[in-house]
N, C-alpha and C positions, 0 to 999 in steps of 0.2 A: 317647388321643393319636394324631394322624395319623402314618402311617409316615414321612412327610417330616420331621416335627418330631423324631421319635425318632432318625432318621438324623443330623439336624443336631446334636442334643444329644450323640449318640455321638461325632461328629467333634470337637465342642468339648471333650468330656471327654478324648478321646485326645490332642488337642493340648496340653491342660493337663498331662496326665500326662507327655508327652514333654518339655515345658518344665521341669517339676519334676525329672524324671530328669536332664536336662542340667545343671540348677543343682546338684543333689546331686553329680553326677559332677565338675563343676568344683570344688566344695568339697573333695571327696576328693582330687582331683589336686593341689591346692595345700596341703592340710593333712590328714594322716592322724590323725583324732581318736581312733582306737582306740589309738594309742600316745602320746598327748599327756598328759604328767603335769605340765605347767607351771602350770596354773591353781591347783594346791594349793601351789605353791612361792612364798612371799611374798618371797623374797630377790631375785626378778627385778625390777629397778627401772628397766629401760629396754627399748626395742625397737630391735633392730639388723636392718638389711636384709642378708640373706645371699643372694648370687647367684653364679653361676659357669657356666663352660662345660666340657664334657667331650668329649674326643676319644680315639679308639683303643679304647674299650670302651663298652658300652651298659647301664649299671645302670638299674634301674627307679626308684631313689630314692637320695638321700643322707640321712644321719641325723646328728643332733646329740646328743652325750653329754657329761655332766660328765667331766672328767679323773679317772682313777683306776681305771677298769675296762677292762682290755685285752681282755677277752672279753665283750663286751656282750650282755645278754639283755633281754627285754622289760621287766623290772622296773626297769632303769636307762635305758631308752630315753626320751628327752625330746621329740624332735621328728623328724618324717619329712617330707622335702620331695621331691615327685615330680619326676622328670627327664623333660622333653619335648624331643624333637629336639636332644638334647645340651646342654640348658640347664636351670637350676633357679633359682628365685627365691622368697623368702618373707620376711616380717617376723616376727622371732622375739623373744620377750621373754627377755632375758638379764640376768645380774648382773655388776656391775663387779668383784666380788671372787671370781670363779670362773674356772677354766681349762676349756676345752672341746676336744672332738674333733669334727672333721667326718669322718664315716666314709663311705667309698665301698665298697660291696660289689664285690669283684673276682671277676667271673664266671669268669675264667680260672683262678682258684685255689680253686675249689669253695667259693664263698660266704665266703671269707676277707675281712677288712676291711683297708683301708688308712686310716691316720689322718693328719689334718693338725691340729696343735694351733693354737688361736687364742684370742683374748681379746675382750671386748665393749667395749673402750674406743674403738671407731670406730663412727660411725653407719652406715656401709656397708662391708661386707667382700666383696671380689670374689675368687673362687677360680678358678684355672686348673688343670684336671686333664687330663693328657696321657699316653697310653700308646703311644709310637711302635712301629711294627712292628719285631720282632726286638730290642726293648729288654728289658733285664733287670729294670728297676724302673719303676714308674709314677711320674710326676712330679706333685706337687701344690704349688702356690705361691699366695701372696696378692699381688695386685696393689697396689702403692703402700701398703705397710703403714706404720702409725704407732704411737706409744706402745709398749705391751707387745708388740704384734705385730711391730714393727720390731726390738725388742731380741731377741726369740726368733728371728725369721727371719734376722737378721744372723748370729747364731751358727751356725744351721743351714747357711746358704749358705757361710760362711767355712770351716767344718769340711769341708764337701763339697769345696771347692776345695783346701784345704790337704792333704787326704789322698786326693785323686783318683788320684794315681799309684799309691799303695800299694793302694787299693781295686781298681784295675784289675789289678794284679799278682795279687791274691788271686783275683779272678774268673777270670783267665787260668789260674791253677793249678787251679782247680776244673774248668774246661772241659777242660783237658789230662789231668788225672790222677784226678779225684774223681768226676765225673759218671757215675753208674751203678755206681760202685765205692766208695761211701762206707762201706757197712756190710759186716761179715764175712758169709761164707756161713752160718756157724752162727747168727748173729743173724737173718738173713733167713728161714732155714728155721723157726726157732723162732717168729718173728713170723707166718709164714704159718699154722702149726699153731695158734697161740694165738688168732688172731682170724678164722680161716676158719670160716664157718658150717657147712661140710661136715665139720668135725672133731667127730664125735659122741662120742668118748671124753672124758668130762668130766675124768677124772683126768689124761689126757694134755694136754688143753687147759690145765688149771690149772698143771701142771708147766712148760709152755712159757711161760705168763704170768710165772711166777716166774723162769724162766731169762732171759727178756727183761729183766725188772727188774734182775736181778743183773748182767747184761752191761752194761746202760746205766749203772748206778750206778758201775761200775768202769771205764768208758770202753773196755771190751773188746768193745763192739758195733761199734767203728770199725776200718776197715782202717788200716794205717800212713799211707796217703795221706789218709784221712778224718781221722785224728787230727792230722796235720800241718796240714791245712786249718783245723781248729778252733783249733789253737794259733796259727796266723797271725791268725785272726780275733780271738782274745783279746788278742794283742799289740797289734793295731791299736786295739782297744777301749780298752786302757790308755793309749795315746798320745792318743786322743780325749779321754779323761777328764782327762789332764794339760792339754791345750789348753783344755778347758772350765773347769778350775779357774782358769787364768790370766785367762780372760774374766770369770768371775763375781767374781773378786777386784778387777777393774778397774771394776765397775759398781756404782752405788748400788742399794740394795735395791728390788725391784719385784716385782709379781706374776709377771712373766715370769722373773725371777731365782728365785723360789720354785719355779716349775715346773722350771726347769733343775736346781736342787738336788735336787728329788724324783726326777727322771729319772736324774740322775747317781748318786744313792744306790742306786737300784734296780739300776743297771748295775754299780756298784762292789762290791756285796755278794757276788755269786757269783764275781766275779773276785778278791775280797779285795785290792782296789787302792785305797789312800788312803781307806779307809772312815772313819777318825776325822775327817778334814777335813770330809767331807760331813755327818756327824752333828753335829759341832760348829757348822758353819755354819747348819744348820737350827735347832739349839737356841738358839744365841746371837743369830741375826739374824732368822729367819723364823717361829719358833713363835709362834702367836697374833697375828702382825702383821696378818693379814687376817681375823681373827675365826674363827669356827667353820666355815670353808668346807670343801668336800669334799676339796680338796687337802690341807688340814690333817689331816683324818681319815685320808686315804690314807697320808700320810707317817708318822703315828703307828702305823698298822698295819704299815708296813715295819719300824719300830724294834722292835715287839713280836716280830717274827720274827728279830731280830738283837740278842740281849742280850749276846753276846760278840764282841769284835773286838780288834785290836791296840791296846793302851793301856788296856784295861779289866781288871778283876780276873776271875779264873777263876770259872766257875759251879760251885758245889759239888754233889756228888751222892753217893748211897750205893747200891752195887750188890754182888751176891754174887760171891765167887770160886769156884773149882772145888770147894771143900769146903763151900760154902754159907755161909761167913762173910760178914757184911755189912761191906763196906769203905767208909769215907767218904774221899772225895778229900782233904779238908782235913787229915785225920789222917795220911794217907799222905805228903802233902807236908810238912806241919808246919814251914813256914818255910824249906824248902829249894828250890833250883832244881829244875825238873821238866819232863818232857815228857809230855803226854797224847796217846796214839795211838789213834785210832779205826780199826778194821779189821774184816775178816770172812774166814773161811776160804774162802768161795766167790769172793773177789775177788783175782784174780791179781796185779794191781798193788799191792794192799794187802800181800800177802805179801812182795813184793820190797822195799817200803818198810819193812816191819817188820824184815826181815833187816838193812837198812842201819842202822836205829836200834840193833838188837841189837849189831851190830859196833862201833859207836861207844861204846855203853854198856859193853861188855865191856872195851874198851881203857882206859876211865877209871873205870869202876865207880860204885857208889853215892856215892862221895865227891864226884863231880862233879855228878850230877843223878839224880833219881828218875824212873823210868818207870812210868806208869800206863796200861795198855792196856784199851780197852773194845771188846769183840767184838760187832758187830751181827749176830747170828745170826737165822736165820729158821726158825720152826716147831720146831726141836730143836737141842740143843747137842752132839750126838754127835760131829760133825766137829771141833768146837772142843775137846772133851776129848781126842780122838785126837791133834790137833795139839799140844796142851800136853804130852802124854805123851812126845812125841818131842824136845822142846826143853829146853835148859839155858840159864839166864840168870845174870848176875852179881847179887849182892845189890843190893836197891833196885829190883827189877823186879816189878811186880804185874799180874796179869791179872784183869779183871772181865768179867761177862757182861751184855749188855743185850738180852735177848729181849723180844718183845711181852709186856706193854704198856709196856715201859720204853724205847721208842725216843724218848721225850721228851728224853732226855739229848742225843742227836744233834741234835734240833731246837733245843735251847737253845744249842748251839754252832754254829748256822747251817748245819748239814749237810743238813737236810731228810731226804730219803730216801737221801742219799749214804752210802756205807759208810765212806769214808776221810777222814781229816783229822788233822793234827798241830799241836799247840799248845805252843810253848816258853814257859815261865813262869819269872820270876825269883824270888828269895827273898822278895819282897814280895807275890807272888801276881799280879803284873801280866803279862799276855800280851805277850811281846816280838815273837814271830814266829809266823805261821800258815803251815803247809806249808813248812818250811825246806828248803834244799838240804843235801846231806851236808856240804859245805864249811862252811856256816853252823853246823850242829850240832857239827862238830868244833871250830870256833873258840869256840863257846859252852861246850863241855866243857872245853877247855884253860883258858879264862878262869876258870871256877869251880873247876877242879881245883887251880889254883895257890893259890886262897884257902884 
């Protein structure tokens, strides 16, 4: 073949390769097939056009997830949309019976994600993402929402407006007193030794990991200002839940309502605020209403981790006492009013609360209520036995030990890895109050002492 023809063929092949590369690049920019799991999901019964603008930050993509996983990984990733020049756009197959996240990687927060919940009952959904300079939070909104999106966005916006002043006061408190001083010096030093790669002493590193865990579980990792800040946040969260309850009671059942109930249940459980209402609303109104959707599975998983709450019967267990005798909670209570106290010798706040319960119990004795204490000790029970040898209690006081692998008892009571928790039980075995105040416990004792 003549050199001129070889050159012409080479040029033609190169052009074809460039065109093919550009086509592939365009496809990748609009749709990341490596993270697309939609084709195998038969529940996606429509296509929705998702588009939006982003200002104030420059993520490379936005992502779509099913609701229910707050820490998304590749196995739950459904769709990736590339961002170009601050805009994104794609036609995505979605289901009418699912709730979704639009996730925006927040580069300023080390690849953390910001989520906007949405539903597929609109043909086109337009998002606006804005992160103004010097702003505390990123703003994500849906333009002209309708249907479920309108129901959900209305509550979100009205709550923001209703509690704007209190939120600003909490932010101001953080800026004035907490920023840079949220954690105790002991906790920060332990944290540095526990997770610093330069800490070569494995025994020291392990002991610091344990100390960090113990301090955080007892809230002793926080400074007084840090603790007050968290308490202010919890108080505001309870007010938000009350506001949300009024809203959900005024609305007919909907997929947006289901999402609101699931989110509220998740928030209410650690706060122990109005949990029975959210569980009953789910069970009586929303369970199976939208089929076997991912939101349904997620809410069921929440309930599995919360078998005990105010209004339910106590969870029975059998644990050893200091002599090794196996004690069953149901036999110790035996139809009497009781207090179950979870504590640990390494938890300072637990010891203070234990002393309060002991003081009330000594005044009224076992005639008023029985006390069953469960010690969440780690690795050994030496400190626990030393502490018991120093104490004297009125009749009707029992101490049990929950060493590994018996921490399932705390989990059944919704404590997770937390050391402390107090449950007041009536003579029928129903939990009346979780984490009562001293005043409540005294009133409870007086009422049952008179009987």
